[in-house]
DRENKE-824858 format. One record per residue (C-alpha): residue number from 1; residue in three letters; x, y, z. Coordinates in nm, 2 decimals, always signed. Layout:
BEGIN
k; r; u; v; w
NUM; ALA; X; Y; Z
...
END
This chain:
BEGIN
k; r; u; v; w
1; MET; +4.13; +10.13; +7.49
2; LYS; +3.94; +10.41; +7.33
3; TYR; +3.72; +10.63; +7.54
4; SER; +3.43; +10.84; +7.41
5; LEU; +3.37; +11.19; +7.53
6; ALA; +3.07; +11.07; +7.72
7; PHE; +3.27; +10.81; +7.90
8; ILE; +3.54; +11.06; +8.00
9; THR; +3.27; +11.29; +8.13
10; LEU; +3.12; +11.00; +8.33
11; PHE; +3.46; +10.94; +8.47
12; PHE; +3.50; +11.29; +8.62
13; ILE; +3.14; +11.28; +8.76
14; ASN; +3.17; +10.94; +8.92
15; THR; +3.51; +10.97; +9.08
16; SER; +3.38; +11.22; +9.32
17; PHE; +3.16; +10.94; +9.47
18; ALA; +3.44; +10.68; +9.51
19; ALA; +3.49; +10.54; +9.86
20; GLU; +3.73; +10.28; +10.00
21; ALA; +3.71; +10.04; +10.30
22; ASP; +3.97; +9.98; +10.57
23; HIS; +3.95; +9.61; +10.69
24; TYR; +4.26; +9.65; +10.92
25; THR; +4.22; +9.94; +11.16
26; ASP; +4.05; +9.83; +11.48
27; ARG; +3.97; +9.49; +11.31
28; ASN; +3.97; +9.31; +11.64
29; GLN; +3.73; +9.55; +11.81
30; PRO; +3.39; +9.39; +11.85
31; LEU; +3.11; +9.53; +11.63
32; GLU; +2.74; +9.46; +11.66
33; ASP; +2.59; +9.24; +11.40
34; ILE; +2.33; +9.44; +11.22
35; SER; +2.23; +9.19; +10.96
36; ALA; +1.88; +9.13; +11.12
37; GLN; +1.80; +9.51; +11.11
38; VAL; +1.93; +9.55; +10.76
39; ASN; +1.74; +9.25; +10.63
40; LEU; +1.42; +9.38; +10.80
41; ARG; +1.46; +9.71; +10.63
42; ALA; +1.54; +9.55; +10.30
43; ASN; +1.22; +9.34; +10.31
44; ASP; +1.02; +9.64; +10.41
45; TYR; +1.15; +9.83; +10.10
46; LEU; +1.09; +9.52; +9.89
47; ARG; +0.72; +9.54; +9.98
48; LYS; +0.71; +9.92; +9.91
49; GLY; +0.87; +9.87; +9.57
50; VAL; +0.63; +9.60; +9.48
51; ALA; +0.32; +9.80; +9.60
52; GLU; +0.44; +10.10; +9.40
53; THR; +0.48; +9.89; +9.09
54; ASN; +0.13; +9.74; +9.12
55; GLN; -0.01; +10.09; +9.13
56; LEU; +0.12; +10.14; +8.77
57; GLY; -0.06; +9.84; +8.63
58; ALA; -0.08; +9.46; +8.60
59; CYS; +0.24; +9.25; +8.58
60; ALA; +0.31; +9.02; +8.29
61; ASP; +0.56; +8.77; +8.18
62; SER; +0.76; +9.02; +7.98
63; VAL; +1.09; +9.20; +7.99
64; ALA; +0.90; +9.54; +7.99
65; SER; +0.70; +9.44; +8.30
66; GLU; +1.01; +9.30; +8.47
67; GLU; +1.20; +9.62; +8.40
68; LEU; +0.92; +9.84; +8.55
69; LEU; +0.95; +9.64; +8.87
70; TYR; +1.33; +9.70; +8.88
71; VAL; +1.28; +10.07; +8.83
72; ASN; +1.08; +10.09; +9.15
73; LEU; +1.30; +9.85; +9.34
74; ARG; +1.61; +10.04; +9.26
75; LYS; +1.48; +10.34; +9.44
76; TYR; +1.55; +10.13; +9.75
77; PHE; +1.83; +9.91; +9.64
78; GLY; +2.10; +10.13; +9.48
79; ASN; +2.41; +10.33; +9.57
80; HIS; +2.44; +10.60; +9.83
81; THR; +2.29; +10.86; +9.61
82; LYS; +2.00; +10.66; +9.48
83; GLY; +1.92; +10.37; +9.70
84; GLN; +1.73; +10.44; +10.03
85; LEU; +1.86; +10.12; +10.20
86; VAL; +2.22; +10.22; +10.17
87; LYS; +2.14; +10.58; +10.27
88; ASP; +1.97; +10.44; +10.58
89; VAL; +2.27; +10.22; +10.68
90; LEU; +2.50; +10.51; +10.62
91; HIS; +2.31; +10.77; +10.81
92; ASP; +2.06; +10.62; +11.06
93; GLU; +2.19; +10.58; +11.41
94; GLU; +1.99; +10.25; +11.44
95; PHE; +2.26; +10.08; +11.23
96; THR; +2.58; +10.04; +11.43
97; LYS; +2.89; +10.11; +11.22
98; ARG; +3.26; +10.18; +11.27
99; LYS; +3.38; +10.51; +11.12
100; ILE; +3.75; +10.53; +11.06
101; VAL; +3.93; +10.86; +11.03
102; LEU; +4.14; +10.88; +10.72
103; SER; +4.45; +11.01; +10.90
104; LYS; +4.44; +10.70; +11.14
105; SER; +4.35; +10.45; +10.87
106; ILE; +4.55; +10.20; +10.66
107; PHE; +4.56; +10.49; +10.40
108; GLU; +4.73; +10.73; +10.65
109; SER; +5.02; +10.80; +10.42
110; TRP; +4.83; +10.84; +10.10
111; SER; +4.92; +11.13; +9.87
112; VAL; +4.76; +11.27; +9.55
113; TRP; +5.03; +11.08; +9.36
114; ASN; +4.88; +10.75; +9.50
115; GLY; +4.52; +10.84; +9.44
116; TYR; +4.38; +11.19; +9.41
117; LEU; +4.05; +11.14; +9.59
118; LEU; +4.21; +10.99; +9.90
119; GLY; +4.53; +11.20; +9.89
120; LYS; +4.38; +11.55; +9.86
121; LYS; +4.36; +11.76; +10.17
122; SER; +3.98; +11.77; +10.18
123; ALA; +3.96; +11.39; +10.19
124; ALA; +4.06; +11.41; +10.56
125; SER; +3.72; +11.57; +10.65
126; SER; +3.51; +11.39; +10.39
127; PRO; +3.25; +11.14; +10.54
128; LEU; +3.27; +10.95; +10.21
129; ALA; +3.65; +10.91; +10.18
130; LEU; +3.64; +10.59; +10.38
131; SER; +3.33; +10.37; +10.39
132; PRO; +3.20; +10.30; +10.74
133; MET; +3.24; +9.93; +10.84
134; ILE; +2.95; +9.71; +10.94
135; GLN; +2.91; +9.36; +11.07
136; MET; +2.68; +9.14; +10.86
137; GLY; +2.66; +8.80; +11.01
138; GLU; +3.01; +8.66; +11.03
139; GLN; +3.15; +8.91; +10.78
140; LEU; +3.29; +9.26; +10.84
141; VAL; +3.25; +9.47; +10.53
142; GLY; +3.24; +9.83; +10.42
143; ILE; +2.90; +9.98; +10.34
144; ASP; +3.05; +10.04; +10.00
145; LYS; +3.01; +9.67; +9.92
146; LEU; +2.63; +9.71; +9.96
147; GLU; +2.65; +9.99; +9.70
148; HIS; +2.84; +9.77; +9.46
149; MET; +2.60; +9.48; +9.51
150; PHE; +2.29; +9.69; +9.44
151; GLY; +2.44; +9.93; +9.18
152; MET; +2.70; +9.77; +8.97
153; GLY; +2.54; +9.43; +9.05
154; PHE; +2.23; +9.55; +8.87
155; SER; +2.44; +9.66; +8.57
156; TYR; +2.60; +9.31; +8.55
157; PHE; +2.26; +9.15; +8.58
158; LYS; +2.10; +9.36; +8.31
159; ARG; +2.38; +9.31; +8.07
160; HIS; +2.41; +8.94; +8.12
161; TYR; +2.06; +8.81; +8.20
162; ILE; +1.84; +9.06; +8.02
163; GLY; +2.08; +9.18; +7.75
164; GLY; +2.23; +8.84; +7.68
165; LYS; +2.59; +8.95; +7.70
166; ALA; +2.85; +8.68; +7.77
167; LEU; +2.94; +8.66; +8.13
168; ARG; +3.31; +8.69; +8.05
169; ASN; +3.25; +9.02; +7.87
170; VAL; +3.03; +9.15; +8.16
171; LEU; +3.31; +9.07; +8.41
172; LYS; +3.57; +9.23; +8.19
173; ARG; +3.36; +9.55; +8.16
174; GLY; +3.33; +9.56; +8.54
175; ILE; +3.71; +9.53; +8.57
176; ALA; +3.76; +9.81; +8.32
177; LEU; +3.52; +10.03; +8.52
178; GLU; +3.71; +9.94; +8.85
179; LYS; +4.03; +10.05; +8.68
180; THR; +3.88; +10.38; +8.58
181; ILE; +3.57; +10.55; +8.72
182; LEU; +3.54; +10.33; +9.03
183; GLY; +3.87; +10.38; +9.20
184; GLY; +4.16; +10.20; +9.06
185; ASN; +4.36; +10.48; +8.91
186; MET; +4.56; +10.79; +9.02
187; LEU; +4.28; +11.03; +8.94
188; ALA; +4.04; +10.84; +9.17
189; THR; +4.13; +10.67; +9.50
190; GLY; +4.42; +10.47; +9.35
191; VAL; +4.27; +10.14; +9.49
192; PHE; +4.18; +9.85; +9.26
193; SER; +3.95; +9.65; +9.48
194; TYR; +3.89; +9.28; +9.40
195; GLY; +3.64; +9.30; +9.69
196; ASP; +3.44; +9.54; +9.48
197; LEU; +3.44; +9.30; +9.19
198; ALA; +3.32; +9.02; +9.41
199; ALA; +3.04; +9.25; +9.54
200; ASN; +2.94; +9.34; +9.18
201; PHE; +2.92; +8.97; +9.10
202; ASN; +2.72; +8.88; +9.40
203; GLY; +2.49; +9.17; +9.33
204; MET; +2.42; +9.02; +8.99
205; ARG; +2.32; +8.70; +9.17
206; PHE; +2.09; +8.90; +9.41
207; TRP; +1.91; +9.07; +9.12
208; ASN; +1.87; +8.74; +8.94
209; HIS; +1.72; +8.58; +9.25
210; MET; +1.46; +8.86; +9.27
211; LEU; +1.24; +8.68; +9.02
212; GLN; +1.45; +8.37; +8.97
213; LYS; +1.36; +8.33; +8.61
214; ARG; +1.70; +8.21; +8.53
215; ASP; +1.94; +7.97; +8.72
216; ASP; +2.21; +8.11; +8.94
217; VAL; +2.54; +8.17; +8.77
218; LEU; +2.70; +7.94; +9.02
219; GLY; +2.46; +7.66; +8.94
220; ALA; +2.09; +7.57; +8.99
221; ALA; +2.18; +7.44; +9.34
222; LYS; +2.25; +7.80; +9.44
223; ASN; +1.90; +7.93; +9.34
224; ILE; +1.76; +8.10; +9.65
225; GLY; +1.48; +8.31; +9.49
226; PRO; +1.24; +8.42; +9.40
227; TYR; +1.16; +8.71; +9.64
228; VAL; +0.88; +8.84; +9.41
229; SER; +0.65; +8.66; +9.17
230; CYS; +0.37; +8.76; +8.93
231; LYS; +0.03; +8.61; +9.04
232; ASN; -0.31; +8.70; +8.91
233; LYS; -0.16; +9.00; +8.72
234; LYS; -0.01; +9.14; +9.05
235; TRP; +0.34; +9.14; +9.18
236; VAL; +0.35; +8.95; +9.51
237; VAL; +0.63; +8.94; +9.77
238; VAL; +0.72; +8.58; +9.85
239; GLU; +0.69; +8.62; +10.22
240; SER; +0.80; +8.26; +10.29
241; ASN; +1.14; +8.35; +10.13
242; PRO; +1.26; +8.69; +10.26
243; ILE; +1.58; +8.86; +10.15
244; ASP; +1.88; +8.76; +10.36
245; LEU; +2.18; +8.97; +10.25
246; THR; +2.42; +8.75; +10.44
247; LYS; +2.37; +8.49; +10.17
248; TYR; +2.56; +8.72; +9.93
249; ILE; +2.82; +8.87; +10.16
250; ASP; +3.12; +8.66; +10.21
251; ALA; +3.50; +8.68; +10.26
252; SER; +3.55; +8.77; +9.89
253; MET; +3.44; +9.12; +9.99
254; ASP; +3.69; +9.14; +10.28
255; GLU; +3.99; +9.33; +10.15
256; SER; +4.21; +9.17; +10.42
257; ILE; +4.14; +8.83; +10.24
258; ASN; +4.07; +8.93; +9.88
259; CYS; +4.37; +9.17; +9.86
260; ASN; +4.36; +9.50; +9.68
261; LYS; +4.60; +9.61; +9.41
262; PHE; +4.70; +9.97; +9.35
263; ALA; +4.74; +10.23; +9.08
264; THR; +5.10; +10.29; +9.18
265; LYS; +5.39; +10.08; +9.32
266; SER; +5.44; +10.34; +9.59
267; GLY; +5.07; +10.30; +9.69
268; ALA; +5.12; +9.93; +9.73
269; ARG; +5.43; +9.99; +9.94
270; LYS; +5.26; +10.24; +10.16
271; TYR; +4.96; +10.01; +10.22
272; ASP; +5.20; +9.73; +10.31
273; ALA; +5.41; +9.95; +10.54
274; SER; +5.09; +10.07; +10.72
275; MET; +5.00; +9.71; +10.79
276; ASN; +5.35; +9.65; +10.93
277; ARG; +5.31; +9.95; +11.16
278; ARG; +4.99; +9.81; +11.30
279; SER; +5.12; +9.46; +11.36
280; THR; +5.18; +9.35; +11.71
281; GLU; +5.34; +9.06; +11.89
282; ILE; +4.99; +8.91; +11.92
283; GLN; +4.89; +8.95; +11.56
284; SER; +5.08; +9.02; +11.25
285; LEU; +4.88; +9.19; +10.98
286; SER; +4.92; +9.07; +10.62
287; CYS; +4.72; +9.01; +10.31
288; PRO; +4.56; +8.77; +10.30
289; MET; +4.51; +8.74; +10.67
290; SER; +4.40; +8.38; +10.62
291; GLU; +4.53; +8.17; +10.33
292; ASN; +4.27; +7.91; +10.41
293; THR; +3.98; +8.15; +10.39
294; LEU; +4.12; +8.28; +10.06
295; GLN; +4.14; +7.93; +9.92
296; ASN; +3.78; +7.87; +10.03
297; MET; +3.68; +8.17; +9.82
298; VAL; +3.88; +8.04; +9.52
299; GLU; +3.69; +7.71; +9.55
300; LYS; +3.35; +7.87; +9.59
301; TYR; +3.39; +8.06; +9.27
302; SER; +3.56; +7.79; +9.07
303; VAL; +3.27; +7.75; +8.83
304; VAL; +3.40; +7.75; +8.47
305; ILE; +3.28; +8.03; +8.24
306; GLU; +3.18; +7.85; +7.92
307; SER; +3.20; +8.18; +7.71
308; ASP; +3.56; +8.22; +7.81
309; SER; +3.78; +8.07; +7.53
310; LYS; +4.04; +7.97; +7.79
311; LYS; +3.77; +7.81; +8.01
312; ARG; +3.88; +8.01; +8.31
313; SER; +3.67; +8.01; +8.63
314; ILE; +3.48; +8.29; +8.78
315; ASN; +3.74; +8.32; +9.05
316; HIS; +3.99; +8.44; +8.79
317; TRP; +3.79; +8.76; +8.75
318; ILE; +3.70; +8.84; +9.11
319; ILE; +3.96; +8.68; +9.34
320; ASN; +4.32; +8.80; +9.39
321; THR; +4.56; +8.51; +9.47
322; GLU; +4.87; +8.72; +9.40
323; GLY; +4.87; +8.95; +9.71
324; ILE; +4.93; +9.32; +9.73
325; ASP; +5.09; +9.48; +9.42
326; ASP; +5.03; +9.75; +9.16
327; VAL; +4.77; +9.67; +8.90
328; SER; +4.85; +9.63; +8.54
329; TYR; +4.63; +9.83; +8.30
330; THR; +4.71; +9.63; +7.99
331; ASN; +4.73; +9.26; +8.09
332; GLU; +4.61; +9.21; +8.44
333; PHE; +4.35; +8.96; +8.33
END
């Protein structure tokens, strides 16, 4: 693969923002479900974004009008540097979360040779080295998955639904980014997260549901939008259909179910060894923690991608059925 100078520059800028999640440490300790509070804040920000867009002029059935709405909404729905909702969940005490110290985490033995950003000495004191964990409905996830949904998810959405790119190509690009600027190499964290890929994909669905001009990629039966519509030349929040983020967050984002792969074989061995050290007579840690749950995710995302010449399903691109291993940079997919 050939990289332009701009792409390489982007790599070194973005690796400083990479974070990983630990779905194993303290996994059996109860954590308050904050989905109601997060959804409430999300819908408040939806109203703000819509109101701010209306101040700029009338809405219309056009790509330009649609994109103006997204510009304002993305001030609230984005990553930890741009999106206010993620900033709130990260920093507001209102939102209960579990912060895991790197030295006591599943990555306790990480070195710079496994992944520089997690292995360097300063990572031990970095609040962004490991994403805090939150409970959203039945699912325990890292806050990083919200970032992926809103950030990379929007990139997927724009390329596929607005730009007309084939879904297969959009998913492949997401994989390339996960292998490079988003973590999965030795210069970043060294963690190739299928959970991140699943979050990106479901974020694409979230953004498509915003106006629901196009059917859900999993089929029309999965249409759960719109959250906003254009009426009488004004954007209007569909109050009868509020955002519920638990409709997008599932076990595909749980890295104890949808297993990671790693930049190095030694990283994969260290991760596995750390699980073994945490295993007890009551519970043995492994990946996947539940084969049945993993198969449910395989089934959920079994929709065939017509643009794929091999007619593979979506699950091929976002679900890991092979367990913990090092990731191949040439023929993984």
